[in-house]
C-alpha positions as CSV (number, residue, x, y, z in Angstrom):
1,M,-22.7,2.5,20.8
2,A,-23.8,3.8,17.4
3,A,-24.2,7.5,17.1
4,L,-26.3,9.5,14.6
5,K,-25.9,13.1,13.6
6,V,-28.9,15.0,12.3
7,Y,-28.4,18.4,10.8
8,V,-31.4,20.8,10.8
9,I,-31.3,22.9,7.6
10,P,-34.0,25.5,6.9
11,V,-34.7,25.5,3.2
12,F,-37.7,27.8,2.6
13,R,-40.2,29.2,5.1
14,R,-41.5,26.3,7.3
15,R,-39.9,23.6,5.2
16,W,-36.8,22.2,6.9
17,L,-34.4,19.5,5.7
18,Y,-33.1,16.9,8.2
19,A,-29.9,15.6,6.8
20,V,-28.4,12.5,8.4
21,A,-24.6,12.0,8.7
22,P,-24.0,8.6,10.6
23,L,-20.9,8.4,12.6
24,E,-18.4,5.6,12.2
25,V,-19.5,2.5,14.2
26,P,-17.1,-0.3,15.2
27,S,-17.7,-3.4,13.3
28,Q,-18.1,-5.6,16.4
29,H,-21.2,-3.5,17.3
30,A,-22.9,-3.7,13.9
31,V,-25.2,-6.7,14.3
32,L,-25.4,-9.2,17.2
33,R,-26.5,-12.8,17.0
34,W,-30.0,-13.3,18.1
35,Q,-29.1,-16.5,19.9
36,D,-27.0,-14.5,22.4
37,G,-30.0,-12.3,23.5
38,Q,-31.1,-12.4,27.1
39,G,-34.8,-13.0,27.2
40,L,-37.4,-13.5,24.4
41,E,-37.9,-9.8,23.8
42,E,-34.2,-9.1,23.2
43,K,-33.9,-12.2,21.0
44,F,-36.7,-11.0,18.8
45,E,-35.1,-7.5,18.6
46,R,-31.8,-8.9,17.5
47,L,-33.4,-11.3,15.0
48,G,-35.2,-8.3,13.4
49,Q,-31.9,-6.5,13.2
50,Q,-30.2,-9.5,11.5
51,L,-33.1,-9.8,9.0
52,S,-33.0,-6.0,8.3
53,S,-29.2,-6.1,7.8
54,W,-29.4,-9.1,5.4
55,F,-32.2,-7.5,3.4
56,T,-30.4,-4.1,3.2
57,G,-27.2,-5.9,2.0
58,R,-29.2,-7.7,-0.7
59,I,-30.7,-4.4,-1.9
60,A,-27.3,-2.7,-1.9
61,N,-25.8,-5.5,-4.0
62,T,-28.7,-5.3,-6.5
63,W,-28.4,-1.6,-6.7
64,R,-24.7,-1.8,-7.5
65,D,-25.4,-4.3,-10.2
66,L,-28.1,-2.0,-11.7
67,E,-25.7,1.0,-11.5
68,A,-22.9,-0.8,-13.3
69,A,-25.2,-2.0,-16.1
70,R,-24.4,-0.9,-19.7
71,Q,-26.3,2.0,-21.3
72,G,-29.4,0.8,-23.1
73,T,-29.8,-2.5,-21.3
74,F,-32.8,-3.6,-19.4
75,K,-31.0,-3.2,-16.0
76,N,-29.9,0.3,-17.0
77,R,-33.6,1.2,-17.7
78,L,-34.6,-0.2,-14.3
79,Y,-31.8,1.8,-12.7
80,R,-33.1,5.1,-14.3
81,L,-36.7,4.1,-13.3
82,A,-35.6,3.5,-9.7
83,Q,-33.8,6.9,-9.7
84,N,-37.0,8.6,-10.8
85,V,-38.9,6.9,-8.0
86,L,-36.3,7.9,-5.4
87,S,-36.3,11.5,-6.7
88,R,-40.1,11.7,-5.8
89,E,-39.6,10.4,-2.3
90,E,-40.3,12.8,0.5
91,T,-37.2,14.0,2.3
92,E,-38.8,13.3,5.7
93,E,-39.3,9.7,4.7
94,T,-35.6,9.5,3.6
95,F,-34.6,11.0,7.0
96,L,-36.7,8.5,9.0
97,K,-35.4,5.6,7.0
98,S,-31.8,6.5,7.9
99,V,-32.5,6.2,11.6
100,P,-30.9,2.9,12.8
101,G,-33.0,0.3,14.6
102,D,-30.8,-0.1,17.7
103,N,-31.8,3.2,19.3
104,A,-28.6,5.0,18.5
105,R,-27.4,8.0,20.4
106,L,-28.8,11.1,18.7
107,Q,-26.9,14.4,18.1
108,I,-29.2,17.0,16.6
109,V,-27.2,19.9,15.2
110,Y,-29.2,23.1,14.4
111,P,-28.1,26.6,13.1
112,A,-27.3,29.0,16.0
113,I,-24.6,31.5,16.4
114,A,-22.2,30.8,19.3
115,C,-24.0,32.3,22.3
116,W,-23.0,34.8,24.9
117,I,-23.5,33.7,28.4
118,I,-24.2,36.7,30.6
119,W,-24.3,36.8,34.4
120,N,-25.4,40.1,35.8
121,S,-25.5,41.1,39.5
122,S,-25.4,44.4,41.5
123,W,-21.6,44.3,41.8
124,F,-20.3,42.1,39.0
125,S,-21.0,41.6,35.3
126,M,-19.3,38.9,33.3
127,Q,-19.5,37.9,29.7
128,I,-18.1,34.6,28.5
129,H,-18.1,33.5,24.9
130,V,-18.8,29.8,24.5
131,N,-17.7,27.8,21.5
132,F,-20.7,25.5,20.9
133,L,-19.2,24.2,17.6
134,K,-16.5,22.3,19.5
135,G,-18.8,21.5,22.4
136,R,-16.8,23.1,25.2
137,A,-16.3,26.5,26.7
138,L,-13.2,28.6,25.8
139,F,-12.9,29.1,29.6
140,Q,-13.1,26.3,32.0
141,L,-16.3,26.8,34.1
142,T,-18.0,24.5,36.5
143,H,-21.3,22.9,35.7
144,E,-22.9,24.6,38.7
145,L,-21.9,28.0,37.3
146,L,-23.2,27.2,33.8
147,D,-26.5,26.1,35.2
148,T,-27.0,29.5,36.8
149,L,-26.1,31.6,33.7
150,P,-28.9,32.6,31.3
151,I,-28.2,31.9,27.6
152,H,-29.0,34.5,25.0
153,Y,-29.2,33.5,21.3
154,H,-28.7,35.7,18.3
155,K,-31.9,36.9,16.8
156,S,-31.3,35.1,13.5
157,S,-30.7,31.8,15.1
158,L,-33.1,28.9,15.9
159,S,-33.7,28.1,19.5
160,E,-33.4,24.6,20.9
161,R,-37.0,24.6,22.1
162,H,-38.2,25.4,18.6
163,V,-36.2,22.6,17.0
164,R,-37.3,20.2,19.6
165,R,-41.0,21.1,19.2
166,R,-40.8,20.8,15.4
167,L,-39.2,17.3,15.7
168,R,-42.0,16.2,18.1
169,H,-44.7,17.4,15.7
170,L,-42.9,15.7,12.8
171,L,-42.7,12.3,14.6
172,A,-46.3,12.5,15.8
173,D,-47.5,13.1,12.2
174,R,-45.3,10.7,10.4
175,L,-45.8,7.6,12.5
176,W,-49.4,7.1,11.6
177,R,-48.9,8.3,8.0
178,H,-46.2,5.8,7.2
179,R,-48.1,3.0,8.9
180,R,-51.2,3.8,6.9
181,R,-49.3,4.0,3.7
182,M,-47.6,0.7,4.4
183,V,-51.1,-1.0,4.7
184,Y,-52.4,0.8,1.6
185,Y,-49.5,-0.3,-0.6
186,A,-49.7,-3.9,0.7
187,L,-53.3,-4.1,-0.2
188,G,-52.7,-2.4,-3.5
189,S,-50.1,-5.0,-4.5
190,L,-52.6,-7.9,-4.1
191,P,-54.3,-7.5,-7.6
192,F,-50.8,-7.7,-9.3
193,V,-49.7,-10.8,-7.5
194,P,-50.9,-13.1,-10.3
195,L,-48.4,-11.3,-12.6
196,L,-45.6,-13.2,-10.8
197,A,-46.7,-16.4,-12.5
198,T,-46.6,-14.9,-16.0
199,P,-43.7,-13.7,-18.2
200,L,-45.2,-10.2,-18.1
201,P,-43.1,-7.4,-16.3
202,N,-43.7,-7.4,-12.5
203,L,-42.9,-3.7,-12.0
204,P,-46.1,-2.9,-10.1
205,V,-45.5,-5.7,-7.7
206,Y,-41.9,-4.5,-7.1
207,F,-42.9,-0.9,-6.8
208,C,-45.6,-1.7,-4.2
209,G,-43.1,-4.0,-2.4
210,Y,-40.5,-1.3,-2.2
211,K,-43.0,1.2,-0.9
212,V,-44.2,-1.2,1.8
213,Y,-40.5,-1.7,2.8
214,S,-39.7,2.0,2.6
215,N,-42.7,3.1,4.7
216,G,-42.1,0.3,7.2
217,R,-38.5,1.5,7.7
218,A,-39.7,5.1,8.1
219,A,-42.3,4.0,10.7
220,A,-39.6,2.0,12.6
221,G,-37.2,5.0,12.5
222,C,-40.0,7.2,13.8
223,S,-40.8,4.8,16.6
224,N,-37.1,4.8,17.6
225,L,-36.9,8.6,17.7
226,R,-40.1,8.8,19.8
227,K,-38.5,6.4,22.3
228,S,-35.5,8.7,22.5
229,F,-37.7,11.7,23.1
230,G,-39.5,9.7,25.7
231,H,-36.3,9.4,27.6
232,L,-35.8,13.1,27.2
233,D,-39.2,13.7,28.7
234,H,-38.3,11.5,31.6
235,L,-35.2,13.5,32.3
236,Q,-36.9,16.9,32.1
237,Y,-39.8,15.8,34.3
238,S,-37.5,14.3,36.8
239,K,-35.5,17.5,37.1
240,L,-38.6,19.6,37.3
241,R,-40.1,17.4,40.0
242,S,-36.9,17.6,42.0
243,Q,-37.0,21.4,41.8
244,L,-40.7,21.5,42.9
245,Q,-39.9,19.2,45.8
246,E,-37.2,21.6,46.9
247,F,-39.6,24.5,46.8
248,Q,-42.1,22.5,48.8
249,E,-39.5,21.7,51.5
250,Q,-38.9,25.5,51.7
251,G,-42.5,26.1,52.5
252,V,-44.1,26.8,49.1
253,K,-47.6,25.2,49.0
254,F,-49.1,24.0,45.7
255,P,-52.9,23.8,45.6
256,A,-54.5,20.4,45.1
257,G,-55.3,19.8,41.4
258,S,-52.6,22.0,40.0
259,W,-50.0,20.5,37.7
260,P,-47.1,21.0,40.2
261,H,-49.1,19.0,42.9
262,E,-49.9,16.3,40.4
263,L,-46.3,16.1,39.2
264,I,-44.9,15.8,42.7
265,H,-47.4,13.1,43.9
266,G,-47.7,11.3,40.5
267,S,-51.5,11.5,40.7
268,R,-51.9,11.9,36.9
269,K,-51.4,8.8,34.8
270,R,-49.3,10.7,32.2
271,Y,-46.8,11.8,34.8
272,L,-46.7,8.4,36.4
273,D,-46.0,6.7,33.1
274,I,-43.2,9.1,32.2
275,L,-41.5,8.9,35.6
276,E,-41.8,5.1,36.2
277,N,-42.4,3.1,33.0
278,I,-39.6,4.6,31.1
279,E,-37.1,3.8,33.8
280,G,-38.3,0.2,33.8
281,R,-38.0,0.0,30.0
282,V,-34.4,1.3,30.2
283,L,-33.4,-1.3,32.7
284,R,-35.2,-4.1,30.9
285,V,-34.3,-3.4,27.2
286,Y,-31.1,-1.4,27.3
287,R,-29.1,-3.5,29.8
288,N,-25.8,-2.6,28.1
289,K,-26.5,1.1,27.8
290,K,-26.5,4.0,30.2
291,P,-29.8,5.9,30.4
292,E,-28.1,9.1,29.3
293,D,-26.9,7.4,26.1
294,V,-30.4,7.1,24.8
295,I,-31.3,10.8,25.4
296,P,-30.9,13.0,22.3
297,S,-28.5,16.0,22.6
298,F,-29.0,19.3,20.8
299,L,-25.9,21.1,19.6
300,P,-26.0,24.7,18.2
301,C,-23.6,25.2,15.2
302,S,-22.4,28.7,14.2
303,T,-21.1,27.4,10.8
304,L,-24.5,26.1,9.9
305,D,-26.1,29.4,11.0
306,R,-23.7,31.4,8.8
307,L,-24.3,29.2,5.8
308,T,-28.1,28.8,6.1
309,Q,-29.1,32.3,7.4
310,P,-32.4,31.2,8.9
311,R,-33.9,34.7,8.8
312,D,-33.4,35.0,5.0
313,R,-35.2,31.7,4.4
314,A,-38.5,33.3,5.2
315,K,-38.3,35.2,1.9
316,H,-35.9,33.2,-0.3
317,A,-35.2,29.5,-0.7
318,L,-31.8,28.1,0.0
319,S,-29.6,28.5,-3.1
320,D,-27.5,25.8,-4.8
321,E,-24.4,27.7,-3.9
322,S,-25.2,27.7,-0.2
323,A,-26.3,24.0,-0.3
324,L,-23.0,23.1,-2.0
325,E,-21.0,25.0,0.7
326,I,-23.0,23.2,3.5
327,S,-22.4,19.9,1.7
328,K,-18.6,20.5,1.7
329,A,-18.4,21.9,5.2
330,L,-20.4,19.2,6.9
331,K,-19.5,16.3,4.5
332,L,-23.1,15.6,3.3
333,P,-22.7,14.3,-0.3
334,Q,-26.5,14.0,-1.0
335,L,-27.4,17.4,0.3
336,L,-27.8,19.2,-3.0
337,Q,-30.3,16.7,-4.4
338,Q,-32.3,16.7,-1.1
339,V,-32.5,20.5,-1.1
340,A,-33.7,20.4,-4.7
341,R,-36.4,18.0,-3.7
342,V,-37.6,20.2,-0.8
343,R,-37.7,23.3,-3.1
344,K,-39.6,21.4,-5.7
345,A,-42.2,20.3,-3.1
346,V,-42.6,23.9,-2.0
347,S,-42.6,25.9,-5.3
348,G,-43.0,23.2,-8.0
349,S,-39.6,23.9,-9.4
350,H,-36.1,22.5,-8.7
351,F,-34.5,25.9,-9.2
352,P,-36.8,28.8,-8.2
353,R,-35.8,32.4,-8.5
C-alpha cells in the first residue's frame, strides 16, 4: 500500500510547514481498473482515481511543454505566469493537494530529540535511550515494558499531542474553506465562458478552472486525512474503553451521566459512531487493507529537531541556510521555496531579518 511521509517544520511562531515526501509505490498498485471493483461504491472510487490520474498526467505533460518552450514565446510567458500563480498558493493547500486519494498510510515526522525512557521504583532505576530516528530501541525491550515506561521529551521538542491537535484544527478549518473556494471560483468563471467562442485570450477561464481543480484536490486530500484520523480516534477510544472496563471489573464505579459511563455503555451518539461505524467502514471499503494500515503514525526525529530548533522559531524565522540543510538531509527539493512562501505570508518579505 502507498505510504506518505509528512514532515512538520516550524518556520516562524505559529506558522508551520507540512512538507510531503511520498515514498516509492510499486507500479502495480498505482491505479486499478474500475471494472474490477467489488460493488458500486468501490467502482465509483476506482473510476475517480482513474480520471484523476489521467487528468494529472495531461497536466504534467502540458507543464513539461511549457517549461521547455523557448524564451520569449507565448508558451514561455504562460509558464512564467503559471509560476507566479503557484508562488502565491498557500503552503497548506499545496500540502493537502499532495495527499493521494487512496487513503495511503501516513507517517507524520515531527521535530523531537531522541527521548529518555525512565522507569523508577523504590529499588530499581533504569534509563534507556531510544533511537526514534531509526524507529527501534537500541536495546531489545518487550512491548509490555515499553507501555509501562513514561516518556520524557526534551524541553525544546514538540510533543506528539501538540502536533496531532494542530493537524486536527488544520483539517477542520481547511475542509470547508476549500469547498467554499471551489464553489466561488466555479461561479466566478461563468461570466468568462463566452470568451471560449472568441479568439480573445481565455486566461480568466483557465485560471478559474485551475483554482476549482486545485481547491477540489485540496478538499479531497483533507477528507482523506480526516478519515485516517477517524481511525485513530477509533483506536484510542477502544483502548480507553477496554481500560475503563477493566477498572469497572475491579470494583470501580462510574456515576451515571459521566463520560466514562457513557463511553463504556455507548450511550452517547458520538462514542457509538466512533466505536461502531468506523469498523463497518473499514470492513466495507478497505477490504484489502488491515485496519492498522489506515491509522497515521507519529515519528519523532532528532535530526529535524536539531536543524529546526523549535524554541528559536518563536523569535526568529527559519533561515535559508537551515532550510537548505533540511532539504538535503530529508531529500525535499522544493523546501526552500515553500519556506520562503511561509515567511512571506507571515512578515511580507521572502527574506526577513
